[in-house]
N, C-alpha and C positions, 0 to 999 in steps of 0.2 A: 666477521661476518655478514653480510647483504643479506636478508631472508627474504625485507622484500622485495618479488623485480619490478616492483612498477616507481621505487625508488631513482633506475638507469636510466627515467622518462621523466624525468623531473630533474629541472635546476639545483638542486640538494646536492655538495661537496661531502662527501663523506671520508676523511686524509684518512692516508694509511693504506684504503686501500691498497691491494700489492696483483690479488689473484682472486679470478674471478669462478669460478662452476654454473654453466648454464643448462636444466636440462633441457631446454629446447621445449617448454610448454608454459601457455598465459594463462591467465581467469580473464572470462570476459564475461559482461553482465548480459543476459535475455533477460524480457520483458513479455506477458505473457497478461495481453491488453484483455484476454478476454473473462481473469481471472485478477486485472491488479494487480500481481504476485512478480515479482522477483525471484533472478539465483541470479549465480557463479555456473558461469560451465570450464574446464575442463582443454584448450584448443592448441592444438600448436603455433610455434610462436611465431611469427611473420619474421623474413631475413632484417629489416628494418629493426625490427625489435631488440634482435640476438645481436645487432651490430652496434648500436646504444649500451646494452647489458657488456661485450666486450668493450664498450670506451671507459666502463668502470674502470677496471684497471690502469689505465692510461692517463685518469683524470691531472692526477697533479707526479705522477710518475712514469717509467716503466713500466710492462705491468704483463701479465698472460691468463690467459680465458681456457680453461677447459668447456668443450660440447661435446653434451653426453648425447649424442646422434651420428649418425654416418654424413659422412661428406656429400654424399650423393644427393639425400635428404633434401639439402637447400632443394635444386631442380622443380621440388613440387611443392616448393614453400612456397605462402603467400609472400611476396613484395612488399607491398607497407600490410601495418594494421586492419582491420574491417572500423569504418569512421563512426564513430560517435551518434552521427548520427542513423544510421542507418541499426543502431543495440533499441536509443535512449527511447523514455517516454515524452511524444512528441504535445503534451497538453500543451502543456506554456508558449513554444515555438507557436504552434496553431492559434494560442489565444495574439500573440502580439501579434502573428499573417494579417491575423484577422483584423483588430482596429489598425495597422497598416493599410485594411483596401482591400488584402492579394488572401484571402483565403485561402487559397489554392495554393499558394506561392509556386505559381508559376513566372511572377515576372522579378525576382528575385534571383540575384548573383550569386548563388551560393555554388561552395566547390563540390560536394555530390546532394543529387536530391533527394527529399525523404522519402520511403518506402511509402508507398498508398498505403497498400492495408493499414500504414501504423497511423496515418496521418486521418484516416477514415474515422478510428479508431478515438483517435484523439477529437475529429471534429464532432462523435459520434456524444462526446464529454461533455464536450462545448455546450452542447444543445443541449444536453438533460442539466446540468448544473445555470441554465438561460443563460449562460457567457454570451452566443452567438444567436440569431432567427437564423429565419428558409435560408435565408439567400448564401449561408454565413459570413455575414459579416456581424462582425463585435456589436451588442446589445450595451446600454447604457448601464449594464449590471456589469460584462464583460469587461467594461472601459475600467471601470473601477475594479477587478478583480486584477487588471494586466496592473493600475498600481500603484500597487501592492507591493511588485516585487516578489509574491507566492507563487507558486503549482497556484494554481487555479485551484486545486483540490481546499489547499491551504486558506486561499482569499477563503473564498464560503465560508467556510468556521471561520472563520473569523468576522467577519465578518454577516451573519448570517449566527451564530452563536452569541454574537454583546451581546441581542436583546434577551436572551434567554438566559446567561450567565452571568453579565455586563461587562464592561470594554476592556479592565483591566485585567481579568483570569480567561475570556476567551484568549488575550494578547498572552499574559505567560505559557498557555497552552499549545498557541501555534506555534507559538517560536518554541516552545521542547518535540514537535511532531517537524521541525523548518531542517535542525539537528542532529540526529540523532542521539541520546544522554549514554553516556559509556555504559555502558555492557552490565560494568563490579552495580550498579546501581542497583542492578534485575528489571523485571518485565509488569510489574505493577506500575502502570503508570502516573497513576493517584502516587503511589508512593516515594517515587522516584522527583513528583513534585515538590513532595513535598523536603526530599532532601533536598534538590537541588534551593530552594527560598533560605533555606538557612549555611551552607552552603559560601566558600569564599576564595576558590578554585577556579583556571583559567573555562572548564568547559559556563559554568556559571558565570565567571562573569561577559564572555562574548549573550547567554540566555539574559540577562540580564542588558543591557544593549539593545539588543533585538527587539526586548518587550516594552522598550521605552520609544521604539521606532513603531515597531505596531500598533504601541496607540495612540499615532495623528491615525488612526486610517482607523479607527475606532470613534463613535459618535461620545461626546462625550471633551477631546484631545487627553491633552497629557497629567491630566491629574485623575483621577478616584474620584466617580460621581454617579456607579454601581451599587449605590450601599454602605460600603467601603469605608474605612480610615486611614485608610494611605495611601501611601503615593504610587505612581504605575512603575516606577523604578526596580518591582518582584522583592523591595525591604518592609521586614514586622510582616506582622501579621492582623486581619482585622476579627473578629469574634460576632461584632454587629451585624453581618449585612445579609442581607433578603439576599432573594430565589436560593436555586438544586444547594446542596453542600459540595466539598469540595472532591467528592466521589465520584456523587450524578453530572457534576460541570463536568471533568475528565471525559465520561464515559459517553455524555450526547455530543459535546463538540468533537471524539474523535469517527463516532459515527455521521456526525454531517460530515467530515470531509472521508472516508472512506464506507457508505453505506454500505456497499459488494462487503464490505469486512463481518456483519453482524453477522454473530454469533453466535448459536446455542446447542448449550454443554446437550452430549452422548452419552454419559457419561463418561467412566475411568475405563484406562487400556492395559493389561502391563507387558513391559517389557522385560530385556535385561536390569532397568536400570531402576525401577520401581515399578508407582503405575502414572499413568502420564494420562490425562483428560481428556478427552474425546471431543470435537466443533462439529458442528457442518455449518458455512459460513455461508452469505447469503447467496453468491458464486455458484454455489451447486461445490464447493470444497472442504476439503474433509483438514483439519486442522484439530491442534492438540501442542501441550503448554508441555513443557522443559518436566521432566519429574524435580515432583517440590515443591512446583510453585506455590505459590497462593493465590495466585488465581484460577488452580483447577475447580473448588469447591462452588466456584457463579456459575449461576443458569443463564448467564449473558454474558455476552463481550466485544465489543468495540475493538479491533486488534488494530491498531495503529504500525506497527511496522512483522512484519511476516515474510520468508522465503518457504523458496518449493525447494527443498535439493534433488541434483539432475535422478533420475532414475524412483524420486517417493513420489508415491500415490498424497501426498499429506503433505501437504506445509506446518515450518516453525510454526511458534507461536515468538516473537522476541520481547514483542510490547504489547504490552490493550488495557483495556480500563473494564472495571467492569460495570454495566447499563443493564438494565432489566425492560420488560417488555415494552412500557407506557413510549420508555423513548423507544426506542428501538424500532418502534412504528412511526413516530412522530418523526425521527431523523432518514425513514428509508419507503419515506411516502408514498415515491415514484417506486418505488417495488411491489409495493406493495398489491397482489391481483386473487381475482373468483375466480373459482371456476365449478363444471360440471364434471365432473369426472363417473363416467360410468365405464368396467370393465367387468370381463370372467375371471372370479376370483374361487378359486377348491384351496378352500380352508385344509390346514396341517391337518395329516391322517387318513385325508377321504380325496374320497377318487371322482367324486363328485360333485359337482361345479353350481354354482350359480352367475343369475349377476350382481357384481355390489356396487349402486352410481351415493353419489356422495358431493354434494359442495364443499370446496375446498378451502379458503381464505387463504393464501399466501403471502410470502416475504423475501422475491425470487425463490431458493429452494429450500428457503424453511418455512416446511408446514403447518402453522399457526394452531386451528381450527378445523374440524371436518364435519360433517353433520350427516347425514341419511338422509337423501333428493326422494323426492317422491313425487314423479314425471315428469322423469328426464326426458333431453331433446333426441326426438326418435330416431336422424341419425347416427347417434351417438349408441343406440341403446339395437340397434339394429348391430354393430360393427363389434359392440359386445356379445351379442350375441352368436353374431357371425365365425370371433375365436373362441367361441364353446363346442362350437361345430368343430369345428377345421382340427381340432384337442382330442375330442372321441372320435376322431376317421382313425 
């Protein structure tokens, strides 16, 4: 039985398959560029995909395909799958184009042009990271990012995180972020990090290879020079190193890579499976840990992996590291704002309202502090009074 539909689109041969039952559906990724989250949506499979699935039955011998839709539906189906460039996060592509001197990618002979919205979001991210200048061309920092072969977010975490937590630990954590660890290891990234260090399975082997590669891009070369006593290949454990502990280092590195996923607790929420911890991310998106997660008691999280199921108002936290507020402020410095907030407020249970003025410091959508404001901006005061008059009219 072939349960993974995408297997038909690979070069993998499965001996013994003689019958295929095709549901006619496919799962495609969707990227929310505003929130930096991805999700899988169910769509009608293209005709090309259906042909490849049918071919699975005849790969080594004659076979039969049973298609679970009316033949007339083929007239409404797409001929080919949606190109990846139309669905993907384009930050790495945009950085390469900037390094080649063609920030708009107009001079590249591409089979399909990149969507303008996704490309604009990618370029905005690169400007935020300091990887491109006002003209869209790669800066020296951006060229260094590109040489790592990482997504620009992870390159930022590696190169900016190395002076803070040490080159070796930065390389180990970014290697964890560049290939998702097995879900069986749990959702606490610091605990996953400890487990992978001591494992000798295929994933841990690939992780160690990536750590060695990334160490060449951090200061100090391939040997540990950050106060530890072990080589950079991820083996062994050192107890005398300087700098933050592993738990703090994990939170800081994740927050550097995904500052808009810095999240603060909103307490527990009940559901059918027990209690989940609810958070609000700096992007404004609600997020929740799985029932029984060890991360549930954290006041702050740096979310490494999350998705937003179709139709769900909240994201699911799949992997995260515990964070504290000072490190949240440090990693999310570009998201820190201070604003005057003047509005017409009506206390609960009261029919009378008044103007409430305060100064709010926030990290993205996360409110950090709020203090009473004396002498607010007259324009804001007039707007609040106008709102109150409209409510009472």
